C-alpha positions as CSV (number, residue, x, y, z in Angstrom):
1,M,12.4,-56.6,-86.3
2,K,11.6,-54.8,-83.1
3,L,10.7,-51.1,-83.1
4,K,13.5,-50.2,-80.8
5,T,16.2,-51.3,-83.3
6,G,14.4,-49.6,-86.2
7,F,14.2,-46.3,-84.3
8,I,17.9,-46.2,-83.5
9,I,18.9,-46.6,-87.1
10,S,16.3,-44.0,-88.2
11,Q,17.4,-41.5,-85.6
12,A,21.0,-41.7,-86.7
13,S,20.0,-40.8,-90.2
14,I,17.8,-37.9,-89.0
15,I,20.6,-36.4,-86.9
16,T,22.8,-36.2,-89.9
17,S,20.1,-34.3,-91.7
18,L,19.5,-32.0,-88.7
19,I,23.1,-30.9,-88.6
20,V,22.9,-29.7,-92.1
21,T,19.6,-28.0,-91.5
22,L,21.0,-26.1,-88.4
23,V,23.9,-24.7,-90.4
24,G,21.5,-23.5,-93.1
25,G,19.2,-22.1,-90.4
26,L,21.9,-19.8,-89.1
27,F,22.1,-18.0,-92.4
28,L,18.3,-17.7,-92.6
29,Y,18.2,-16.4,-89.0
30,Q,20.6,-13.6,-89.9
31,Q,18.5,-12.6,-92.9
32,S,15.3,-12.7,-90.9
33,Q,16.8,-10.5,-88.1
34,H,17.7,-7.9,-90.7
35,S,14.2,-8.1,-92.2
36,K,12.7,-7.9,-88.7
37,Q,14.6,-4.7,-87.8
38,T,13.5,-3.1,-91.1
39,D,9.9,-4.1,-90.4
40,Q,10.1,-2.6,-86.9
41,H,11.4,0.8,-88.2
42,L,8.7,0.7,-91.0
43,L,6.1,0.0,-88.3
44,Q,7.3,2.9,-86.2
45,Y,7.2,5.2,-89.2
46,K,3.7,4.0,-90.1
47,N,2.4,4.7,-86.5
48,A,3.9,8.2,-86.5
49,F,2.6,8.8,-90.0
50,T,-0.9,7.5,-89.2
51,R,-1.1,9.6,-86.0
52,F,0.0,12.7,-87.8
53,L,-2.7,12.2,-90.5
54,Y,-5.3,11.5,-87.8
55,L,-5.0,15.1,-86.7
56,Q,-7.3,16.2,-89.5
57,P,-10.4,14.1,-88.4
58,A,-9.6,14.9,-84.8
59,F,-9.6,18.6,-85.4
60,S,-12.8,18.3,-87.5
61,L,-14.5,16.5,-84.7
62,Y,-13.3,18.3,-81.6
63,R,-12.1,21.8,-82.9
64,S,-9.8,21.9,-79.9
65,K,-7.3,24.7,-79.4
66,D,-4.7,22.2,-78.1
67,I,-4.4,20.7,-81.6
68,E,-1.5,23.0,-82.5
69,S,0.7,21.8,-79.7
70,E,-0.3,18.2,-80.5
71,L,0.7,18.9,-84.1
72,K,4.2,20.0,-83.1
73,K,4.6,17.0,-80.9
74,L,3.6,14.5,-83.6
75,K,5.7,16.3,-86.2
76,N,8.8,15.7,-84.0
77,N,7.9,12.1,-83.6
78,Y,7.4,11.8,-87.3
79,A,10.7,13.4,-88.1
80,L,12.5,11.0,-85.7
81,A,10.7,8.0,-87.3
82,I,11.6,9.0,-90.9
83,M,15.3,9.6,-90.0
84,S,15.4,6.1,-88.5
85,L,13.8,4.5,-91.5
86,K,16.1,6.3,-93.9
87,Q,19.1,4.8,-92.2
88,R,17.7,1.3,-92.9
89,I,16.9,1.9,-96.6
90,E,19.8,4.2,-97.5
91,D,20.9,1.7,-100.2
92,D,17.5,1.5,-101.9
93,D,17.1,4.5,-104.2
94,I,13.5,3.7,-105.1
95,A,12.4,3.5,-101.5
96,L,14.2,6.8,-100.7
97,L,12.4,8.5,-103.7
98,L,9.0,7.2,-102.5
99,L,9.8,8.4,-98.9
100,S,10.7,11.9,-100.2
101,Q,7.3,12.0,-102.1
102,I,5.5,11.2,-98.9
103,Q,7.4,14.0,-97.0
104,V,6.3,16.5,-99.6
105,G,2.6,15.5,-99.2
106,V,3.0,15.6,-95.4
107,G,4.3,19.1,-95.6
108,E,1.3,20.3,-97.6
109,F,-1.0,18.4,-95.2
110,E,0.6,20.3,-92.3
111,K,0.2,23.6,-94.1
112,N,-3.5,23.1,-94.7
113,L,-4.1,22.0,-91.1
114,L,-2.3,25.1,-89.7
115,E,-4.5,27.3,-91.9
116,Q,-7.6,25.5,-90.5
117,I,-6.4,26.2,-87.0
118,K,-5.8,29.9,-87.9
119,L,-9.4,30.1,-89.2
120,Q,-10.7,28.4,-86.1
121,R,-9.1,31.1,-83.9
122,R,-11.1,33.6,-85.9
123,L,-14.3,31.6,-85.6
124,G,-13.8,31.0,-81.8
125,F,-13.0,27.8,-80.0
126,N,-16.3,28.1,-78.0
127,E,-19.6,29.9,-78.3
128,D,-18.4,33.1,-76.5
129,R,-15.2,33.7,-78.6
130,G,-14.4,34.9,-82.1
131,L,-17.0,35.5,-84.8
132,R,-19.5,33.1,-83.2
133,G,-19.4,35.0,-80.0
134,F,-19.6,38.3,-81.9
135,F,-22.9,37.5,-83.8
136,R,-24.3,35.6,-80.8
137,H,-23.7,38.7,-78.6
138,A,-25.4,40.9,-81.3
139,V,-28.5,38.8,-81.6
140,H,-28.8,38.4,-77.8
141,E,-28.8,42.2,-77.5
142,L,-31.4,42.4,-80.2
143,Q,-33.5,39.9,-78.4
144,A,-33.2,41.9,-75.2
145,N,-34.5,45.0,-77.0
146,T,-37.4,43.1,-78.4
147,E,-38.4,41.9,-74.9
148,K,-38.4,45.5,-73.7
149,L,-40.6,46.6,-76.7
150,E,-43.1,43.8,-75.8
151,D,-43.7,43.2,-79.5
152,A,-44.8,39.5,-80.0
153,E,-44.4,39.6,-83.8
154,F,-40.9,41.1,-83.4
155,E,-39.9,38.4,-80.9
156,I,-41.2,35.6,-83.2
157,L,-39.2,37.0,-86.1
158,I,-36.0,37.0,-84.0
159,L,-36.7,33.4,-82.8
160,E,-37.4,32.2,-86.4
161,L,-34.1,33.9,-87.4
162,R,-32.2,32.0,-84.7
163,R,-34.0,28.8,-85.7
164,R,-33.0,29.1,-89.4
165,E,-29.4,29.9,-88.2
166,K,-29.3,26.6,-86.2
167,D,-31.0,24.7,-89.0
168,Y,-28.4,25.8,-91.5
169,L,-25.4,25.2,-89.2
170,L,-26.8,21.7,-88.4
171,R,-27.8,20.5,-91.9
172,W,-26.0,22.9,-94.3
173,D,-29.0,23.0,-96.6
174,I,-29.1,26.2,-98.7
175,K,-32.8,26.6,-98.3
176,Y,-32.3,27.4,-94.6
177,L,-29.7,30.1,-95.5
178,T,-32.2,31.6,-98.1
179,Q,-34.9,31.6,-95.4
180,H,-32.5,33.2,-93.0
181,T,-31.7,36.0,-95.4
182,Q,-35.4,36.6,-96.0
183,L,-36.1,36.8,-92.3
184,I,-33.3,39.4,-91.9
185,A,-34.9,41.5,-94.6
186,Q,-38.4,41.1,-92.9
187,T,-36.9,42.0,-89.5
188,Q,-35.2,45.1,-91.0
189,Q,-38.5,46.2,-92.7
190,L,-40.4,45.7,-89.4
191,I,-37.8,47.8,-87.6
192,N,-38.0,50.6,-90.2
193,T,-41.8,50.6,-90.3
194,R,-42.8,50.1,-86.7
195,Y,-39.9,51.6,-84.7
196,P,-38.4,54.4,-86.8
197,E,-37.1,56.3,-83.7
198,K,-35.1,53.2,-82.6
199,S,-34.3,51.9,-86.1
200,A,-30.6,53.1,-86.0
201,D,-29.7,51.1,-82.9
202,L,-31.9,48.1,-83.8
203,N,-30.5,48.0,-87.4
204,L,-27.0,48.3,-86.1
205,R,-27.4,45.2,-83.9
206,L,-29.2,43.4,-86.8
207,N,-26.4,44.3,-89.3
208,E,-23.7,43.2,-86.8
209,Y,-25.5,39.9,-86.4
210,A,-25.9,39.4,-90.2
211,Q,-22.3,40.3,-91.0
212,G,-20.9,38.2,-88.2
213,F,-23.0,35.2,-89.2
214,N,-22.0,35.5,-92.9
215,Q,-18.3,35.8,-92.1
216,Y,-18.7,32.8,-89.7
217,I,-20.2,30.7,-92.5
218,Y,-17.6,31.9,-95.0
219,H,-14.7,30.8,-92.7
220,L,-16.4,27.5,-92.0
221,E,-16.8,26.8,-95.7
222,T,-13.2,27.7,-96.2
223,Q,-12.3,25.2,-93.5
224,G,-14.6,22.7,-95.1
225,Q,-17.8,21.3,-93.5
226,H,-17.9,18.2,-95.8
227,A,-15.4,15.5,-96.5
228,S,-14.7,17.0,-100.0
229,Q,-15.0,20.7,-99.2
230,G,-12.3,23.4,-98.5
231,L,-9.1,22.7,-96.6
232,K,-10.6,19.7,-95.0
233,G,-11.4,18.2,-98.4
234,K,-7.8,18.9,-99.6
235,N,-6.4,17.1,-96.5
236,N,-8.8,14.2,-96.9
237,A,-7.7,13.8,-100.5
238,L,-4.0,14.1,-99.4
239,S,-4.6,11.5,-96.7
240,V,-5.8,9.0,-99.3
241,E,-3.0,9.9,-101.6
242,L,-0.4,9.6,-98.9
243,G,-1.8,6.3,-97.8
244,E,-1.5,5.0,-101.3
245,R,2.1,6.2,-101.5
246,F,2.9,4.5,-98.2
247,D,1.3,1.3,-99.5
248,T,3.6,1.5,-102.5
249,L,6.6,2.0,-100.3
250,Y,5.6,-0.9,-98.0
251,Q,5.0,-3.2,-100.9
252,H,8.3,-2.3,-102.5
253,L,10.3,-3.0,-99.3
254,N,8.4,-6.3,-98.8
255,E,9.2,-7.3,-102.3
256,Q,12.9,-6.5,-101.9
257,Q,13.1,-8.4,-98.6
258,A,11.2,-11.3,-100.1
259,A,13.5,-11.5,-103.1
260,T,16.6,-11.5,-100.8
261,S,15.1,-14.1,-98.5
262,Q,14.1,-16.3,-101.5
263,D,17.7,-16.2,-102.8
264,Y,19.1,-17.4,-99.4
265,L,16.3,-19.9,-99.1
266,R,16.8,-21.4,-102.5
267,K,20.5,-22.1,-101.8
268,I,19.9,-23.5,-98.4
269,F,17.0,-25.6,-99.6
270,L,19.0,-27.3,-102.2
271,L,21.6,-28.2,-99.6
272,I,19.0,-29.5,-97.2
273,L,17.2,-31.4,-99.9
274,A,20.4,-33.3,-100.9
275,T,21.1,-34.4,-97.3
276,T,17.4,-35.2,-96.6
277,I,17.2,-37.4,-99.7
278,I,20.1,-39.4,-98.5
279,S,18.7,-39.6,-94.9
280,L,15.3,-40.7,-96.2
281,S,16.7,-43.3,-98.5
282,V,18.5,-44.9,-95.5
283,S,15.5,-44.8,-93.2
284,F,12.7,-45.6,-95.7
285,V,13.0,-49.3,-95.6
286,I,13.3,-49.3,-91.8
287,N,10.4,-47.0,-91.2
288,R,8.0,-48.5,-93.7
289,R,6.5,-50.9,-91.2
290,V,6.4,-48.4,-88.4
291,T,4.8,-45.7,-90.6
292,F,2.0,-47.8,-92.0
293,S,1.2,-49.3,-88.6
294,L,1.1,-45.8,-87.0
295,I,-1.2,-44.6,-89.8
296,A,-3.5,-47.5,-89.2
297,V,-3.5,-46.8,-85.4
298,T,-4.1,-43.0,-85.9
299,T,-7.0,-43.7,-88.4
300,F,-8.6,-46.2,-86.0
301,I,-8.4,-43.8,-83.0
302,R,-9.7,-40.9,-85.1
303,K,-12.6,-43.0,-86.3
304,L,-13.2,-44.2,-82.7
305,S,-13.3,-40.6,-81.4
306,K,-15.8,-39.5,-84.1
307,N,-18.2,-42.4,-83.9
308,D,-18.0,-43.2,-80.2
309,D,-18.3,-46.9,-81.2
310,F,-16.1,-49.0,-78.8
311,S,-17.2,-52.3,-80.4
312,E,-14.7,-52.0,-83.3
313,R,-11.2,-53.5,-83.0
314,L,-7.8,-52.8,-84.6
315,E,-6.1,-55.7,-86.5
316,L,-2.3,-55.3,-87.0
317,G,-0.3,-58.2,-88.3
318,G,3.3,-59.0,-87.2
319,N,5.0,-59.7,-83.8
320,D,6.3,-56.3,-82.9
321,E,5.3,-53.8,-80.2
322,L,2.6,-52.2,-82.4
323,S,0.9,-55.6,-82.8
324,Q,1.0,-56.1,-79.0
325,F,-0.4,-52.5,-78.7
326,S,-3.4,-53.4,-80.9
327,D,-4.2,-56.4,-78.8
328,D,-4.0,-54.5,-75.5
329,L,-6.1,-51.7,-77.1
330,G,-8.8,-54.3,-77.8
331,I,-8.9,-55.4,-74.2
332,L,-9.0,-51.8,-73.0
333,L,-12.0,-51.0,-75.3
334,S,-13.9,-54.0,-73.9
335,H,-13.4,-52.7,-70.4
336,I,-14.5,-49.2,-71.5
337,E,-17.7,-50.6,-73.1
338,T,-18.6,-52.3,-69.8
339,L,-17.8,-49.2,-67.7
340,I,-19.8,-46.9,-70.0
341,E,-22.9,-49.1,-69.8
342,R,-22.7,-49.1,-66.0
343,L,-22.0,-45.4,-65.8
344,S,-24.8,-44.5,-68.2
345,L,-27.4,-46.5,-66.2
346,A,-26.2,-44.9,-62.9
347,Q,-26.1,-41.4,-64.3
348,N,-29.6,-41.7,-65.8
349,R,-31.0,-42.8,-62.4
350,L,-29.3,-40.0,-60.6
351,I,-30.5,-37.4,-63.1
352,E,-34.1,-38.6,-62.8
353,D,-33.8,-38.5,-59.0
354,A,-32.5,-35.0,-59.2
355,K,-35.3,-33.9,-61.5
356,M,-37.9,-35.5,-59.3
357,A,-36.5,-33.9,-56.2
358,S,-36.5,-30.5,-57.9
359,L,-40.1,-31.1,-59.1
360,G,-41.1,-32.2,-55.6
361,G,-39.7,-29.0,-54.0
362,L,-41.5,-26.9,-56.6
363,V,-44.9,-28.6,-56.1
364,K,-44.5,-28.5,-52.3
365,G,-43.8,-24.7,-52.4
366,F,-46.6,-24.2,-54.8
367,A,-49.1,-26.1,-52.6
368,H,-48.0,-24.1,-49.6
369,E,-48.4,-20.8,-51.4
370,L,-51.8,-21.8,-52.8
371,N,-53.1,-23.0,-49.4
372,T,-53.0,-19.6,-47.8
373,P,-55.3,-17.6,-50.2
374,L,-57.6,-20.6,-50.5
375,G,-57.9,-20.9,-46.7
376,V,-58.7,-17.2,-46.4
377,A,-61.3,-17.5,-49.2
378,I,-63.0,-20.5,-47.4
379,T,-63.0,-18.7,-44.1
380,S,-64.5,-15.6,-45.6
381,E,-67.2,-17.7,-47.4
382,S,-68.1,-19.4,-44.0
383,F,-68.4,-16.0,-42.3
384,L,-70.5,-14.7,-45.2
385,R,-72.8,-17.7,-45.0
386,E,-73.2,-17.2,-41.3
387,K,-74.2,-13.5,-41.8
388,V,-76.6,-14.4,-44.6
389,G,-78.3,-17.0,-42.2
390,K,-78.6,-14.3,-39.5
391,L,-80.1,-11.9,-42.1
392,K,-82.7,-14.5,-43.0
393,D,-83.7,-15.0,-39.4
394,D,-84.0,-11.3,-38.7
395,F,-86.0,-10.9,-41.9
396,K,-88.5,-13.7,-40.8
397,Q,-88.8,-12.1,-37.3
398,G,-89.1,-8.6,-38.7
399,K,-86.1,-7.3,-36.7
400,I,-84.2,-5.8,-39.7
401,S,-83.3,-2.2,-39.0
402,K,-81.6,0.2,-41.4
403,A,-78.5,0.4,-39.2
404,N,-78.2,-3.4,-38.9
405,L,-78.8,-3.8,-42.6
406,Q,-76.0,-1.2,-43.4
407,V,-73.6,-3.1,-41.1
408,L,-74.4,-6.4,-42.7
409,L,-74.1,-5.0,-46.2
410,Q,-70.6,-3.6,-45.3
411,E,-69.6,-7.0,-43.9
412,F,-70.9,-8.7,-47.1
413,D,-68.9,-6.3,-49.3
414,D,-65.7,-6.8,-47.2
415,S,-66.1,-10.6,-47.3
416,L,-66.7,-10.6,-51.1
417,N,-63.7,-8.4,-51.7
418,L,-61.5,-10.6,-49.5
419,I,-62.8,-13.7,-51.4
420,E,-62.2,-12.1,-54.7
421,S,-58.7,-10.9,-53.9
422,N,-57.6,-14.3,-52.6
423,L,-59.2,-16.3,-55.5
424,T,-57.4,-13.9,-57.8
425,R,-54.1,-14.5,-56.0
426,S,-54.8,-18.3,-56.3
427,A,-55.4,-17.9,-60.1
428,E,-52.2,-16.0,-60.5
429,L,-50.2,-18.7,-58.6
430,I,-51.7,-21.4,-60.8
431,S,-51.0,-19.4,-63.9
432,S,-47.4,-18.8,-62.8
433,F,-46.9,-22.5,-62.0
434,K,-48.3,-23.5,-65.4
435,Q,-46.0,-21.2,-67.2
436,V,-43.0,-22.5,-65.3
437,A,-43.9,-26.2,-65.6
438,S,-45.7,-26.4,-69.0
439,H,-42.5,-26.9,-71.0
440,Q,-40.7,-29.4,-68.8
441,E,-42.1,-32.4,-70.6
442,Y,-42.5,-31.1,-74.1
443,D,-39.9,-28.4,-74.5
444,E,-40.2,-26.6,-77.8
445,L,-38.9,-23.4,-79.3
446,V,-41.2,-20.6,-78.1
447,E,-41.0,-16.8,-77.8
448,F,-41.2,-15.6,-74.2
449,D,-40.6,-12.4,-72.1
450,I,-37.6,-13.0,-69.9
451,H,-38.8,-10.7,-67.1
452,E,-42.3,-12.3,-67.1
453,F,-40.8,-15.8,-67.1
454,L,-38.4,-15.2,-64.2
455,D,-41.1,-13.3,-62.3
456,N,-43.4,-16.3,-62.6
457,L,-40.6,-18.7,-61.5
458,V,-39.9,-16.6,-58.4
459,I,-43.6,-16.6,-57.5
460,S,-43.7,-20.5,-57.8
461,L,-40.6,-20.7,-55.5
462,R,-42.0,-18.1,-53.0
463,H,-42.4,-20.8,-50.3
464,E,-38.8,-21.9,-50.5
465,L,-37.6,-18.2,-50.4
466,D,-39.6,-17.4,-47.4
467,K,-38.5,-20.5,-45.6
468,H,-34.8,-19.7,-46.1
469,D,-35.2,-16.0,-45.5
470,A,-34.1,-15.0,-49.0
471,C,-34.9,-12.2,-51.4
472,I,-34.7,-12.2,-55.2
473,S,-34.4,-9.0,-57.2
474,L,-34.7,-8.9,-61.1
475,D,-32.6,-6.3,-63.0
476,I,-34.3,-7.0,-66.3
477,P,-36.1,-4.4,-68.5
478,K,-39.6,-5.4,-69.6
479,G,-40.1,-6.3,-73.2
480,M,-36.9,-8.4,-73.6
481,I,-38.2,-11.2,-75.9
482,I,-36.2,-14.3,-76.9
483,K,-37.0,-17.4,-78.9
484,S,-35.6,-20.5,-77.2
485,Y,-36.4,-23.5,-75.0
486,L,-38.4,-22.2,-72.0
487,G,-38.2,-25.5,-70.2
488,A,-34.4,-25.5,-70.3
489,F,-34.2,-22.0,-68.9
490,G,-36.7,-22.9,-66.2
491,Q,-34.6,-25.9,-65.1
492,I,-31.4,-23.8,-65.2
493,F,-32.7,-21.0,-63.0
494,T,-34.5,-23.3,-60.7
495,I,-31.3,-25.2,-60.0
496,F,-29.5,-21.8,-59.5
497,I,-32.0,-20.6,-57.0
498,V,-32.3,-24.0,-55.1
499,N,-28.5,-24.3,-54.9
500,S,-28.2,-20.8,-53.5
501,L,-30.9,-21.5,-50.9
502,R,-29.3,-24.9,-49.9
503,H,-25.6,-24.0,-50.1
504,G,-25.4,-20.2,-49.7
505,Q,-27.4,-19.6,-46.6
506,V,-25.4,-17.9,-43.8
507,V,-26.8,-18.1,-40.2
508,H,-28.5,-14.9,-39.0
509,K,-28.1,-13.2,-42.4
510,K,-30.7,-12.6,-45.1
511,L,-29.7,-14.1,-48.4
512,N,-30.0,-11.7,-51.4
513,I,-30.1,-13.1,-54.9
514,E,-29.9,-10.9,-58.0
515,I,-30.7,-11.9,-61.6
516,S,-29.9,-9.5,-64.5
517,C,-30.1,-9.8,-68.3
518,K,-28.8,-7.5,-71.1
519,F,-28.6,-7.6,-74.9
520,V,-25.0,-6.7,-75.8
521,S,-23.4,-6.8,-79.3
522,G,-25.8,-9.3,-80.7
523,A,-25.6,-11.7,-77.7
524,I,-27.8,-12.3,-74.6
525,H,-25.9,-12.0,-71.3
526,F,-27.3,-13.3,-68.0
527,R,-25.8,-12.7,-64.5
528,F,-26.9,-14.7,-61.4
529,S,-25.4,-13.7,-58.1
530,D,-25.9,-14.0,-54.3
531,D,-24.1,-12.7,-51.2
532,G,-24.1,-16.1,-49.4
533,A,-21.4,-18.5,-48.2
534,G,-19.7,-18.8,-51.6
535,I,-17.6,-21.8,-52.8
536,K,-14.3,-23.1,-51.5
537,E,-11.3,-22.3,-53.9
538,E,-10.4,-26.0,-54.3
539,L,-13.9,-26.8,-55.7
540,L,-14.1,-24.0,-58.3
541,E,-12.3,-25.9,-61.0
542,K,-14.5,-28.9,-60.8
543,V,-17.9,-27.3,-59.8
544,F,-19.5,-28.3,-63.2
545,E,-18.3,-31.9,-62.9
546,P,-21.0,-34.6,-62.1
547,F,-21.3,-35.8,-58.6
548,V,-19.4,-32.9,-57.0
549,T,-21.4,-31.7,-53.9
550,T,-20.8,-30.6,-50.3
551,K,-24.1,-32.0,-49.2
552,R,-23.5,-35.6,-49.9
553,G,-25.0,-36.8,-46.6
554,E,-27.9,-34.4,-46.8
555,G,-29.5,-35.5,-50.0
556,G,-27.3,-33.6,-52.5
557,T,-26.4,-35.5,-55.7
558,G,-23.9,-33.1,-57.2
559,L,-25.7,-33.2,-60.6
560,G,-27.4,-29.7,-60.5
561,L,-24.6,-27.6,-62.0
562,S,-23.5,-30.5,-64.2
563,I,-27.1,-30.5,-65.7
564,V,-26.9,-26.7,-66.0
565,Y,-23.5,-26.9,-67.9
566,N,-24.9,-29.5,-70.3
567,L,-28.1,-27.5,-70.9
568,V,-26.2,-24.2,-71.5
569,T,-23.4,-25.6,-73.7
570,Q,-25.2,-28.4,-75.5
571,R,-28.9,-27.6,-75.6
572,L,-28.6,-23.8,-75.8
573,C,-25.1,-23.6,-77.5
574,G,-23.9,-21.0,-75.0
575,H,-21.1,-20.3,-72.6
576,I,-21.1,-20.4,-68.8
577,E,-18.6,-19.2,-66.2
578,L,-18.7,-19.3,-62.4
579,Q,-16.8,-17.0,-60.0
580,S,-16.8,-17.1,-56.2
581,I,-14.9,-16.1,-53.1
582,E,-15.6,-18.1,-50.0
583,G,-17.8,-16.1,-47.6
584,R,-18.7,-13.5,-50.2
585,G,-21.2,-15.3,-52.5
586,I,-21.1,-16.5,-56.1
587,C,-21.5,-14.9,-59.5
588,I,-22.5,-16.9,-62.6
589,Y,-22.3,-15.5,-66.1
590,M,-24.0,-17.0,-69.2
591,H,-24.0,-15.6,-72.7
592,F,-25.7,-16.9,-75.8
593,N,-24.7,-15.8,-79.3
594,D,-27.2,-17.9,-81.3
595,I,-30.5,-17.3,-79.6
596,P,-32.8,-14.9,-81.6
597,F,-34.0,-11.9,-79.5
598,R,-35.8,-8.6,-79.8
599,Q,-36.8,-5.7,-77.7
600,Q,-40.5,-5.0,-77.5
601,F,-41.3,-1.4,-76.5
602,E,-44.7,-0.5,-75.0
């Protein structure tokens, strides 16, 4: 039997079952809408409830004088939310009882918070107000008096007194308070002993400071400096308790809604089950052949996609459309095998050509850079040899004078310095080239400094940069160490730079390239950008595809960014994204989550 006839009979049975399912779905929809509205009101209440409780940590953190107006605003929002929720659960006595318990706790929470605000007014919302401003003013006047007395010991005592004050307010360690009290006593004794004629005024300032400081500490402790202390501790405990009560309310409402939904679902399920059994019984015999054949096809395609082995074939018996499909699939797979072999050979050749072209450009630039310092060194050596010969002739003829000898010695010194500096430059170029190229053939996991690696790469490409009038800047802190494949990173950034030089150059404009790297949230982020010609919008979506290039007739293969994409996503297990506006340059982002890294500080 053909599949078309079988599907017609099967669909007729399924339509009958769907009609029954739709009728039952209407009842479920009504129930779900009711539950959804209740959940929305509960969510609104939770948000208002949570924002209200957040006022305690917000006040503890900022000590803002605007907290009272914020409290009134959030209290109004909370009242509106609770009224709305009560209307939805007015038939549920247990939920109403739980909600009233939460309201009682919220009232106590508000009372404690208002008391803390009242205490904060006494303390002062900044350093120049309240008790803090009072004792700071007193001690500042005391310090001013000590400066007039020009008593170093007295000044040191006052400074130690302020130091212990700050230590205690910062750490809340009782030993600093004890030391502070002892220092007050020592200061008072010094005043009475050394300055009896001024003791009344000095002791008055000292007592004002001590009393103001003690009252300030008392009010702070009443407010609560720790999570379990004072009014703050009470509200923290209330927040936990109110959270538990809300969880109980939330769980109760969910259980009630679940019980109602299950009752509706049970009845509808039984009805749908009856109609489905009838429908399946009718279509079972018809669909048996189709089902088993489709399973075989699905299994074969899944196996094919996992193994990438196109030599296997699917064997289905019979004379229906699926059997014909299996024969056609076998023919298609044969064509795919042939095409893959051809494409693989062509791609390997093109990739090797691209690698050799990149390596040729690198070697050419390196040779040009190395030629300059070596040429200078050879010229200086010839000049030095000529002067040494002249010195020998003058020595044999006895014509050496002190003035001539001094001139020759200065010329010798200049020539040797020039030779030394240029040979050193040559050694640095060779070292940079070795570090860039050493991992191209045998790329292994190594630790390397990102800034040092890119600096060496820029040095090795200096000839290309100068030829194209381009400038590269590195925004990378020193000491950023990663452990990865150095050769892969070298190939990636070489392709980036060469692409910018070849495709981004704008006539009569200097090309600026910037490379940056940062460690953010356990990942490594690279950013490569230039201010060149950019990429046309129609090419952006396929820029990482193989063989996409705008320089086809000028030696471009279109494999550079394709190689980069494969290295980043496959070799380095990272992510890459390219953004560009035509005429305004490009920006490439890469980030890697699985590469180990560390920051080395000097």
